[in-house]
C-alpha positions in Angstrom: 0.0 0.0 0.0 1.3 3.5 -0.9 0.9 6.0 1.9 0.8 9.8 1.5 0.9 11.7 4.7 2.4 14.8 6.2 5.9 14.2 7.7 8.6 16.4 9.2 11.6 17.6 7.3 14.1 15.1 8.9 11.9 12.2 8.0 11.8 13.4 4.4 15.6 13.6 4.4 15.8 10.0 5.6 13.3 8.7 3.0 14.5 10.7 0.0 18.2 10.5 0.8 18.0 6.8 1.2 16.1 6.4 -2.1 18.8 8.4 -3.9 21.5 5.7 -3.3 20.4 3.7 -6.3 21.7 6.4 -8.7 25.4 5.9 -9.0 26.4 8.8 -11.3 29.1 9.9 -8.8 32.6 8.7 -8.5 31.7 6.2 -5.9 29.0 5.3 -3.4 31.6 4.6 -0.8 33.3 7.6 0.8 36.4 7.9 2.9 37.3 9.6 6.1 35.3 12.6 7.2 33.0 12.3 4.2 31.5 9.0 5.6 32.0 9.7 9.3 29.2 7.9 11.1 29.3 10.5 13.9 27.9 12.9 11.3 24.0 12.4 11.5 23.8 13.0 7.7 26.6 10.7 6.6 24.3 8.2 5.0 23.4 10.8 2.3 26.9 12.2 1.7 29.0 10.9 -1.2 32.2 11.9 -2.9 32.1 13.5 -6.3 35.2 14.1 -8.6 35.4 17.5 -10.2 37.0 18.2 -13.6 40.1 19.5 -11.9 40.6 16.2 -10.1 39.5 17.3 -6.6 36.9 15.3 -4.6 34.3 17.0 -2.5 31.4 15.7 -0.2 28.0 15.9 -1.9 24.5 15.8 -0.4 22.7 13.3 -2.6 18.9 13.3 -2.5 15.7 12.9 -4.5 13.1 15.6 -4.8 10.3 13.0 -5.0 10.1 9.2 -4.4 7.2 8.4 -6.7 7.4 7.8 -10.4 5.0 7.2 -13.3 7.5 4.9 -15.0 7.5 1.2 -14.2 11.1 0.1 -15.1 11.5 -3.6 -14.6 14.7 -3.4 -12.6 13.5 -0.6 -10.2 12.6 -1.1 -6.6 10.1 1.7 -6.4 7.0 -0.1 -7.9 7.3 -3.1 -5.5 8.0 -1.4 -2.2 5.1 -2.1 0.2 3.7 0.3 2.7 5.8 3.0 1.1 5.4 6.6 2.3 5.3 8.8 -0.8 6.7 12.2 -0.1 8.6 15.1 -1.7 10.4 18.3 -0.8 9.2 21.7 -1.8 11.9 23.8 -3.4 12.1 26.1 -0.4 12.4 23.2 2.0 15.2 21.4 0.2 17.2 24.6 -0.7 17.0 25.8 3.0 18.1 22.4 4.3 21.0 22.1 1.8 22.3 25.6 2.6 22.3 24.8 6.3 24.5 21.8 5.5 26.8 24.1 3.5 27.0 26.6 6.3 28.0 23.9 8.8 30.7 22.8 6.2 29.2 19.3 6.2 28.8 19.3 2.3 30.3 21.2 -0.6 27.8 20.3 -3.3 24.4 18.9 -4.2 23.4 15.9 -6.3 19.7 16.3 -7.0 17.6 13.6 -8.8 14.0 12.6 -8.5 11.3 10.1 -9.3 9.2 11.3 -12.3 6.1 12.1 -10.2 2.9 12.4 -12.1 4.4 14.8 -14.6 8.1 14.9 -15.4 8.0 18.5 -16.6 6.4 19.6 -13.4 8.9 17.6 -11.3 11.8 19.0 -13.4 10.5 22.5 -12.9 10.5 22.0 -9.1 14.1 20.7 -9.2 15.1 23.8 -11.2 13.4 26.1 -8.7 15.3 24.4 -5.9 18.7 25.1 -7.6 17.6 28.6 -8.6 16.8 29.4 -5.0 20.2 28.1 -3.9 22.0 30.1 -6.5 20.0 33.4 -6.4 18.6 33.7 -2.9 21.4 32.0 -0.9 24.2 33.0 -3.4 25.7 29.5 -3.4 27.9 29.1 -6.5 29.4 25.7 -5.7 29.0 22.3 -7.3 25.5 21.1 -8.3 24.7 18.0 -10.3 21.2 17.8 -11.7 19.6 14.7 -13.1 17.5 15.5 -16.2 14.3 13.4 -16.3 13.3 11.5 -19.5 10.8 13.3 -21.7 11.2 16.8 -20.4 10.9 19.9 -22.7 14.0 21.6 -24.2 13.5 24.7 -22.0 14.0 22.7 -18.8 17.2 21.1 -20.2 18.5 24.5 -21.2 17.8 25.8 -17.7 19.4 22.8 -16.1 22.6 23.3 -18.0 22.6 27.0 -17.1 22.2 26.4 -13.4 24.2 23.2 -12.8 27.9 22.3 -13.1 27.0 18.8 -14.2 23.9 17.2 -15.6 23.1 13.5 -16.4 20.6 11.5 -18.4 20.7 7.8 -17.6 20.5 5.6 -20.7 20.3 2.3 -18.7 20.8 0.2 -21.8 23.0 0.6 -24.9 20.4 0.4 -27.6 16.7 1.0 -28.2 16.0 -2.8 -28.4 17.8 -3.5 -25.1 16.1 -0.6 -23.3 12.7 -1.9 -24.4 13.4 -5.1 -22.5 13.8 -3.4 -19.1 12.1 0.0 -19.5 9.4 -0.2 -22.2 7.8 3.1 -21.2 10.9 5.0 -22.0 11.7 6.2 -25.6 15.4 5.6 -26.2 15.7 8.2 -29.0 13.3 10.9 -27.9 13.4 10.7 -24.1 17.2 10.0 -23.7 19.5 10.4 -26.7 17.8 13.6 -27.8 18.4 15.1 -24.3 22.1 14.1 -24.5 22.4 15.9 -27.9 20.7 19.0 -26.4 23.0 19.1 -23.5 26.1 18.7 -25.7 25.0 21.6 -27.9 24.3 23.8 -24.9 27.6 23.0 -23.2 29.5 23.8 -26.4 28.1 27.3 -26.2 29.3 27.8 -22.6 31.7 25.0 -21.7 33.3 26.5 -18.6 32.8 24.2 -15.7 30.0 22.2 -17.4 29.8 18.5 -18.0 27.4 15.6 -18.5 27.4 11.9 -17.6 25.2 8.8 -18.1 24.7 5.4 -16.6 24.1 1.8 -17.7 22.5 -1.0 -15.8 24.8 -3.9 -16.6 23.3 -7.3 -17.4 19.6 -6.5 -17.0 18.8 -6.4 -20.7 21.2 -9.2 -21.7 23.3 -6.8 -23.6 27.0 -7.6 -24.4 30.1 -5.8 -23.3 30.7 -5.0 -27.0 27.3 -3.2 -27.2 28.0 -1.3 -24.0 31.4 -0.2 -25.1 30.3 0.6 -28.6 27.7 3.1 -27.2 30.2 4.3 -24.6 32.8 5.0 -27.3 30.2 6.8 -29.4 29.1 9.0 -26.5 32.6 10.1 -25.7 33.5 10.7 -29.4 30.3 12.5 -30.5 29.0 14.2 -27.3 32.1 14.6 -25.1 30.6 13.0 -22.0 32.6 13.5 -18.8 31.9 10.0 -17.6 29.9 6.8 -18.3 29.0 4.8 -15.2 28.2 1.1 -14.9 25.9 -0.4 -12.3 25.9 -4.2 -12.1 22.3 -5.5 -12.1 21.0 -7.2 -9.0 17.5 -8.7 -9.1 14.8 -7.4 -6.7 12.1 -9.6 -5.4 8.7 -8.6 -6.8 9.9 -7.0 -10.0 9.5 -8.6 -13.5 13.3 -9.3 -13.4 13.3 -11.0 -10.0 14.4 -14.3 -11.5 17.0 -12.8 -13.9 20.5 -13.8 -12.8 22.6 -11.1 -11.0 25.5 -9.5 -12.8 29.0 -10.5 -11.6 30.6 -7.4 -10.0 33.8 -8.3 -11.8 32.1 -7.6 -15.1 31.3 -4.1 -13.9 35.0 -3.7 -12.9 36.2 -4.8 -16.3 33.9 -2.3 -18.0 35.3 0.4 -15.8 38.8 -0.6 -16.8 37.9 -0.5 -20.5 36.3 2.9 -20.0 39.5 4.1 -18.4 41.5 2.9 -21.4 39.1 4.8 -23.7 39.3 8.0 -21.8 42.9 8.1 -20.7 44.8 5.8 -23.0 43.2 6.6 -26.3 42.0 3.0 -26.9 39.6 2.5 -29.7 36.9 -0.2 -29.8 39.0 -2.3 -32.1 41.7 -2.8 -29.5 39.4 -4.6 -27.0 39.4 -8.4 -27.2 35.9 -9.9 -26.8 35.0 -13.6 -26.4 32.6 -15.4 -28.8 29.6 -13.9 -26.9 30.8 -10.3 -27.3 32.0 -10.0 -23.7 35.3 -9.0 -22.1 37.0 -12.0 -20.4 36.5 -11.7 -16.6 39.8 -13.3 -15.6 42.1 -10.9 -17.4 42.0 -7.1 -17.6 41.5 -5.6 -21.0 44.8 -3.9 -21.3 46.8 -7.0 -20.5 44.5 -9.0 -22.9 45.3 -6.5 -25.7 49.0 -6.6 -25.1 49.2 -10.3 -25.1 47.3 -10.4 -28.4 49.6 -7.7 -30.0 53.0 -9.4 -30.3 54.0 -7.0 -33.1 53.9 -4.1 -30.7 56.4 -5.5 -28.1 58.9 -5.5 -26.6 59.6 -1.7 -26.5 62.8 -0.1 -25.3 62.1 1.7 -22.1 64.8 4.2 -22.7 63.5 5.6 -26.0 59.9 4.6 -26.4 57.5 7.5 -26.8 54.6 8.3 -24.5 52.0 6.5 -26.6 54.1 3.4 -26.7 54.8 3.5 -22.9 51.2 3.7 -21.9 50.3 0.6 -23.9 52.6 -1.5 -21.6 50.7 -3.3 -18.8 51.9 -1.9 -15.5 52.6 1.6 -16.9 50.0 4.2 -16.6 49.9 7.9 -17.8 51.5 9.3 -14.7 54.3 6.7 -14.7 54.9 7.1 -18.4 55.4 10.9 -17.9 57.8 10.1 -15.0 59.8 7.8 -17.3 60.1 10.5 -19.9 61.2 13.1 -17.4 63.7 10.8 -15.7 65.2 9.7 -19.0 66.5 13.2 -19.5 68.7 12.7 -16.4 69.9 9.1 -16.8 69.3 5.8 -18.5 67.3 3.1 -16.9 69.5 0.1 -16.2 67.6 -2.2 -13.9 64.3 -3.4 -12.6 64.8 -1.4 -9.4 65.1 1.8 -11.4 61.6 1.2 -12.8 60.2 0.1 -9.4 61.4 3.3 -7.9 59.2 5.5 -10.2 56.1 3.3 -9.8 56.2 0.8 -12.7 54.4 -2.5 -11.8 57.3 -4.5 -13.1 55.9 -8.0 -13.0 53.2 -6.9 -15.4 55.5 -4.8 -17.5 58.6 -7.0 -17.9 57.3 -9.3 -20.7 56.7 -6.3 -22.9 59.8 -4.1 -22.4 63.6 -4.0 -22.8 65.7 -2.2 -20.3 68.8 -0.8 -22.0 68.5 -3.5 -24.6 68.1 -6.4 -22.1 65.0 -8.5 -22.0 63.7 -9.8 -18.6 60.6 -11.4 -20.1 59.3 -14.9 -19.6 59.5 -17.0 -22.8 57.1 -16.2 -25.6 56.1 -19.9 -25.6 54.8 -19.5 -22.1 53.2 -16.2 -22.8 51.2 -17.1 -25.8 50.5 -20.8 -25.2 48.8 -20.0 -21.9 46.9 -16.9 -23.0 43.6 -18.4 -22.0 44.8 -20.2 -18.8 43.9 -18.3 -15.6 46.5 -20.2 -13.6 49.4 -19.2 -15.8 48.5 -15.6 -15.6 48.1 -15.6 -11.9 51.8 -16.0 -12.0 52.3 -13.1 -14.4 50.0 -10.5 -12.8 50.3 -11.4 -9.1 
């Protein structure tokens, strides 16, 4: 039974803050240190968010409303029993948030919402909340706004104007896959069109603006290839700041209650692949998929590519360029830059020299030469055992 009744502000915070945890379009849902200090009465609703400059700040994460007209098959809302339906007014939420800011408990806001009875009306209230925060309370810090499916262009335009970051969750990589888990959503008009609008609006005023999206992994029986194909397209065409992946876990009472849960390692591999796209310049062609179109779970995608690219290795650590260095397992962008800087002072002669600047040498050694010398295990071992987990436990331990 759904219950609508008058409740006090703190109870609203508990209900709507708890409901917001299912949206993961932040850096993590697990904070550290003071950000997740249980002595803080609001710690359950405070999460870390990474800013474009690399800093991480504590964010108050909350829904404006916890009721929704959409019945997505993976969502907990339609099956919650004896659920209290509630919402903030824009004045209530803005005032509460500013009090948290004044007490230095949070330094930003992540505002999402259930659709309510009318997504445009709900979006309007979300925008009013942020407008009060900006204009009445003169708060110019970080705000992340979720754009609801199906809203009008004017609301998207206002969201981009008011917020530092906006997001539209795709949930699935294609129209056909979305229809399997959220048939009431229109992939092209409700979601992709909004991403295009946001991209166009940010291009006009890019300073401090970004957008993100999220996929539910495994719910629609999509492949990793489909996920990464759409991810690569979103980065290339619409310059998204981040794509997030949430491993599907079935909820009793939903149409997908008997659908198998998604292995969390699959989510992890997708994040690794996403990192390679964003920071290493990997193209979709460089990922190695199995016959079902998925990334192998037992081997990370960078190592998998390196082992399948014998023509690229070994490289000489003392003269390889940056692009060659970052393709080596165990060498990341920061370490590659350190290698190039240190090479101006001296040549690398030993494994210890590489360890001292942060190279994970056990992963890197099969793919490099150090001053002309190879420290690699034999090629016969490396390629004969490419699909044997036990062999590579030795290599990547």
